[in-house]
N, C-alpha and C positions, 0 to 999 in steps of 0.2 A: 504494500500500500504506500502510495506516495504522500508526501507532506503537502499541506495547503500552501500555495504561494499567492500572495496578493496580486501578483502580475496576471494570474489567470482570471481573476475577477475583473481587473481593469480591462483586460482584452475583451472579455465577454461584454462588458458595459459599452466599450468603445464600438465594437462591431454591431451591437444592438442599436445604439444611437445612429450609427452610420446607415444601417438598413432602414430605420424609421425615416431618416431624413431623405434617403433616396426614394422611398415609397411616397412620401409627401410630395416631392418634386414630380415624380412620375404621374401621380394622381392629378396634380394641378395641370400638368400638360394635357392629360386626357380630358380633363374638364374644359380646358380652353379649346380643344379641338372639336368638341361636340357642338352642334348648332343650337343647343338650348342649355339652360341652366340645370345641371343635374340635381342640385339640392332642392330647387323649387319644384321640379317635377316629382321628386320622391316624397318630400315632406308636405308640400302644400297641395299638390294634385293627387297624391296617394297612388303613384304609378308603381304598382307592385312588380310588374315585369321588368321595368327599368332598375328597380332596387335589386332584384335577383341578378340581373346582368352585371350591374356595378359590383355586387358582392363577389360574383364569380371572377370578374376581371381583377378585382383586388387580390383575391387569393392567388390567381395566376401570377400577378406581378410580384407578390410576396415570395412565391416559390422561386421565381427567376432571380430575385434580389438575394435571397438566402443562398442560392447556389453560387452566385457571383461573389458574395462576401466570404463564403466558406472557402 
């Protein structure tokens, strides 16, 4: 069993923050590329199909980002 090194925790936090920042940037780009406001369509107009599509897209982006950061 190996000892705990604070550097491991720092690396995990750094890569987690990097992944979250990349995801926020990618989601902002996708939001700008769509011809309508995603948040308005999902929250105000209750567009369930769009919410499912955005959720699936978000999971896909997260998988790609996690593979790239890893």
